C-alpha positions in Angstrom: -5.7 13.6 -33.3 -5.3 14.3 -29.6 -2.1 15.8 -28.1 -0.1 13.7 -25.7 -1.7 13.3 -22.2 0.8 12.6 -19.5 0.0 10.5 -16.4 1.6 13.2 -14.3 -0.8 16.0 -15.5 -4.0 13.8 -15.3 -3.3 12.3 -11.9 -2.4 15.7 -10.5 -5.8 17.0 -11.7 -7.4 14.0 -10.0 -5.7 14.9 -6.7 -7.0 18.4 -7.0 -10.5 17.1 -7.4 -10.2 14.5 -4.5 -8.6 16.8 -1.9 -11.9 18.5 -0.7 -13.6 15.1 0.0 -11.0 14.4 2.7 -11.2 17.7 4.6 -7.6 18.8 3.7 -8.4 21.7 1.3 -6.1 24.0 3.4 -3.2 21.6 2.6 -3.7 21.6 -1.1 -0.4 23.5 -1.9 1.7 21.1 0.3 0.0 18.0 -1.1 0.6 19.0 -4.7 4.2 20.0 -3.8 4.9 16.5 -2.3 3.2 14.9 -5.3 5.4 16.9 -7.7 8.6 15.8 -5.7 7.7 12.1 -5.9 6.1 11.8 -9.3 7.4 14.4 -11.7 9.8 11.9 -13.3 8.0 8.6 -12.8 4.7 9.8 -14.2 6.2 11.6 -17.1 4.7 9.1 -19.5 1.8 9.0 -21.9 -1.4 7.7 -20.3 -1.2 4.7 -22.7 2.5 4.1 -22.3 3.0 2.4 -18.9 5.6 -0.4 -18.6 4.9 -3.3 -16.2 8.5 -4.3 -16.3 9.4 -0.9 -14.8 7.0 -0.8 -12.0 4.9 -3.5 -10.3 2.9 -1.3 -7.9 0.1 -2.2 -10.3 -0.2 -5.0 -12.7 -0.3 -2.6 -15.8 2.8 -0.7 -14.7 1.3 2.5 -13.4 3.8 3.6 -10.7 1.1 5.2 -8.5 -1.9 4.3 -6.3 -4.5 6.1 -4.3 -5.1 4.4 -0.9 -8.2 4.5 1.2 -8.2 3.6 4.9 -11.8 3.6 6.1 -12.9 3.2 9.7 -16.0 3.9 11.8 -14.7 6.9 13.7 -14.0 9.7 11.3 -12.9 11.2 8.0 -10.1 9.1 6.5 -6.7 10.6 5.6 -5.9 11.5 2.0 -3.3 9.0 0.9 -1.3 8.0 -2.1 1.9 6.1 -2.9 4.3 6.2 -5.8 7.6 4.9 -7.1 10.4 7.3 -8.0 12.6 7.1 -11.0 12.8 8.3 -14.6 10.9 5.8 -17.0 13.5 3.5 -18.5 16.2 4.2 -16.1 18.3 1.4 -14.7 18.4 0.1 -11.2 21.4 2.1 -10.2 19.7 5.3 -11.3 16.5 4.3 -9.4 18.5 3.5 -6.3 20.1 6.9 -6.3 16.9 8.7 -7.2 15.0 7.0 -4.4 17.4 8.2 -1.7 17.4 11.8 -3.1 13.6 11.9 -3.1 13.5 10.4 0.4 15.7 13.2 1.7 13.6 15.9 -0.1 10.2 14.6 1.2 11.6 14.2 4.7 12.9 17.8 4.7 9.6 19.1 3.5 7.7 17.2 6.2 10.0 18.2 9.0 11.4 14.7 9.7 14.9 15.3 8.6 16.7 13.7 11.5 14.4 10.7 11.7 15.0 10.2 8.0 18.7 10.2 8.3 18.5 7.4 10.9 16.1 5.3 8.7 18.3 5.9 5.6 21.1 4.2 7.5 18.9 1.2 8.2 17.6 1.1 4.6 21.2 1.0 3.3 21.6 -2.3 5.2 18.4 -4.0 4.0 18.2 -2.9 0.4 20.7 -4.4 -2.1 24.1 -2.7 -2.0 24.2 -3.4 -5.7 20.8 -2.9 -7.3 21.6 -5.6 -9.8 21.3 -8.1 -7.0 17.5 -7.8 -7.3 15.9 -10.7 -9.1 14.9 -10.0 -12.7 11.2 -10.5 -12.0 11.2 -7.9 -9.2 10.9 -4.2 -10.0 11.6 -1.4 -7.6 13.6 -0.8 -4.5 11.8 1.8 -2.5 8.3 3.2 -2.7 6.9 6.2 -0.9 3.5 6.9 0.6 2.1 10.2 1.8 -0.8 10.7 4.1 -2.6 14.0 4.9 -5.2 14.3 7.6 -7.3 17.3 8.7 -6.5 16.7 12.4 -2.8 15.6 12.4 0.6 16.3 10.8 1.4 14.5 7.4 3.1 11.1 7.4 5.7 9.9 5.1 6.0 6.1 4.7 8.9 4.3 3.1 8.4 0.8 1.7 11.5 -1.2 1.1 11.7 -4.3 -1.1 13.3 -7.3 0.6 12.9 -9.8 -2.2 16.6 -10.4 -2.9 19.1 -12.8 -1.8 18.6 -16.2 -0.2 15.2 -16.6 1.7 17.1 -17.3 4.9 18.7 -14.0 4.6 15.4 -12.3 3.8 14.0 -13.7 7.2 17.1 -12.5 9.0 16.5 -8.9 7.6 12.9 -9.0 8.9 14.1 -10.2 12.3 16.6 -7.3 12.5 13.7 -4.9 11.8 11.6 -6.5 14.6 14.6 -6.1 16.9 15.1 -2.4 15.9 11.4 -1.8 17.0 12.0 -3.8 20.3 9.5 -6.3 19.1 11.5 -9.5 19.0 9.2 -11.4 21.3 6.2 -10.6 19.2 8.1 -11.5 16.0 9.0 -14.9 17.5 5.2 -15.4 18.2 4.4 -14.7 14.6 7.2 -16.5 12.7 6.3 -20.1 13.5 2.9 -19.5 11.9 4.2 -17.3 9.1 6.9 -19.7 7.9 4.2 -22.3 7.0 3.4 -21.0 3.5 4.3 -17.4 3.7 7.6 -15.7 2.6 9.2 -12.3 3.2 8.0 -9.3 1.1 9.1 -6.0 2.5 9.2 -3.6 5.4 8.0 0.0 5.9 8.8 2.9 8.1 6.3 5.7 8.8 7.7 9.2 9.9 5.6 12.1 11.2 6.7 15.2 13.1 6.8 14.8 16.9 5.8 11.1 16.7 7.8 8.0 17.3 8.7 6.1 14.1 6.4 3.2 13.2 7.1 0.2 11.1 5.5 -2.7 9.4 6.7 -6.1 8.2 5.0 -7.6 5.1 4.8 -11.2 4.2 3.3 -12.7 1.0 1.4 -15.9 0.3 0.0 -17.8 -2.6 -2.4 -20.7 -2.5 -2.8 -20.7 1.2 -6.2 -21.6 2.9 -8.0 -18.7 4.5 -7.5 -20.4 7.9 -3.7 -19.8 7.7 -4.4 -16.1 7.4 -7.0 -16.2 10.1 -4.6 -17.7 12.6 -2.0 -15.0 11.8 -4.5 -12.2 11.9 -6.1 -13.3 15.2 -2.7 -13.7 16.9 -2.4 -9.9 16.6 -6.1 -9.1 16.9 -7.6 -11.7 19.2 -10.5 -9.6 20.6 -14.0 -10.0 19.2 -13.8 -7.0 17.0 -10.8 -8.5 15.3 -12.6 -11.8 14.8 -15.7 -10.2 13.5 -13.8 -7.9 11.1 -11.8 -10.8 9.6 -14.9 -13.0 9.3 -16.9 -10.3 7.5 -14.0 -9.6 5.2 -13.7 -13.3 4.2 -17.4 -13.8 3.9 -18.0 -10.8 1.6 -14.8 -10.8 -0.4 -14.5 -14.5 -1.2 -18.2 -15.7 -0.9 -18.3 -19.3 -2.2 -14.6 -19.4 -2.7 -13.8 -19.0 1.0 -13.3 -22.7 1.4 -10.6 -22.8 -1.3 -7.0 -21.7 -1.1 -6.5 -17.9 -1.6 -4.4 -16.8 -4.5 -2.0 -13.8 -4.0 -2.3 -12.3 -0.5 -0.3 -10.1 1.9 -0.2 -10.3 5.7 1.5 -7.5 7.7 2.1 -6.5 11.3 2.6 -3.1 12.9 5.8 -2.3 14.8 6.5 -1.6 17.6 4.3 -4.3 19.1 2.8 -2.4 22.0 -0.1 -3.4 24.3 -2.6 -3.0 21.4 -1.2 -4.9 18.4 -1.9 -3.9 14.7 -2.3 -6.2 11.8 -3.6 -6.3 8.2 -4.6 -9.0 5.6 -4.9 -8.0 2.0 -6.1 -9.7 -1.2 -4.8 -9.0 -4.7 -7.9 -7.7 -6.5 -6.5 -9.1 -9.8 -6.6 -12.6 -8.3 -9.7 -12.4 -6.1 -12.2 -10.9 -8.4 -13.4 -11.5 -12.0 -13.7 -7.8 -12.8 -13.9 -4.3 -11.3 -17.8 -4.4 -11.1 -17.6 -7.5 -9.0 -14.8 -6.0 -6.8 -16.9 -2.9 -6.2 -20.1 -4.9 -5.4 -18.2 -7.0 -2.9 -16.4 -4.1 -1.3 -19.6 -2.2 -0.8 -21.3 -5.2 0.7 -18.4 -5.6 3.1 -18.2 -2.0 4.1 -21.9 -2.0 4.9 -21.7 -5.3 6.7 -18.8 -4.1 8.8 -20.4 -0.7 9.6 -17.9 1.4 7.6 -19.1 4.6 5.8 -18.9 3.8 2.0 -19.4 7.3 0.7 -15.7 8.1 0.4 -15.1 4.9 -1.5 -18.1 5.5 -3.8 -17.0 9.1 -4.5 -13.4 8.2 -5.1 -14.3 5.4 -7.6 -16.6 7.8 -9.4 -14.0 10.4 -9.7 -11.2 8.0 -10.9 -13.5 6.5 -13.6 -15.1 9.8 -14.6 -18.5 8.4 -13.6 -18.3 5.4 -16.1 -19.8 2.1 -15.4 -17.2 -0.4 -14.1 -16.2 -3.1 -16.5 -17.6 -6.6 -16.3 -15.4 -7.9 -19.2 -11.8 -7.9 -18.0 -9.8 -8.5 -14.8 -9.8 -5.7 -12.3 -7.7 -2.7 -13.4 -9.0 0.0 -11.1 -8.9 -2.1 -7.9 -5.4 -3.3 -6.9 -5.7 -4.5 -3.4 -8.3 -4.7 -0.7 -7.7 -5.6 2.9 -9.0 -5.6 6.5 -6.9 -4.4 9.4 -7.0 -3.6 13.1 -5.2 -0.6 14.7 -5.5 0.2 18.3 -8.2 -2.4 18.6 -10.3 -0.6 15.9 -11.0 -2.5 12.6 -10.6 -0.6 9.3 -10.9 -1.2 5.6 -8.0 -0.7 3.2 -8.6 -0.2 -0.6 -5.8 0.6 -3.1 -6.9 2.1 -6.4 -5.0 2.4 -9.7 -5.9 5.6 -11.5 -4.1 4.8 -14.8 -6.5 2.6 -16.9 -9.5 4.9 -16.8 -7.4 7.7 -18.1 -6.8 5.9 -21.4 -10.4 6.9 -22.3 -9.8 10.6 -22.0 
């Protein structure tokens, strides 16, 4: 009979194995320290003991994801995101824990003053009483960390805005656009977005000696691809943006491109400067029949779009311990896949759940 295997220990080992692939070996100690701060409590559960009602980062309840952002110009950053909180704790505890961890991560990354300012904003856009969150929505704040070989680390805070009346949710997003001096851009987006999309959340990205950046997220279900295309091309109207979106739709959806998409997320970068940024993502659980199909289509898309697929291949192999991807069940490794444009450069976004494969250890 095997002893207990904790998600914390097994995911930490995966991080140690993945770090060299991203050129950040010299940051190993810092990366592991930040992981420990974020995940010591939330991943203190058996690899087979996840609870979907506690965390909805992934459909199976694993409160952690690896994130790949692949472009044509260089080595991607090493990225992951997690949700703080002791398994089984109530919303009040999670609320308090989230702000404590935010402060600890910000201090460690050297963005203490920036974090204090953002914390004041977060207090105005997250529920004052966590019980105000709908019963079908888990989590208040999530945290992402990004480590690059050529720049300082970045801390991203994701805030859940799925609470209160929908009109109030839109007003909160408008306030964030105003904070980033991007009201005009937001007014350009909202007439398109309000036709079938609804508020999802916001994020703030902090990095030493850089201006704070943000993002507004909208969700949709059952919308035609053309709705997302119009939104995407409003922010990325040049030919590279057009080509990137068309290649993504062609390879991800194939014959289903003419039908309404299921769960999808559209987001815009803030502040809205001369070169706008945007991203369109599909829920892998809704878009694909199984992980093997997801991987086949992602690889075809990466090759079609001219992105290097080696990091994706190697990461998947590491997380699955080289096992063949399943063709029997809905995707469990792949969580989201998206196409984005940043500074006029297209990129691919893939979110991976390390939890399910660990059950076979």
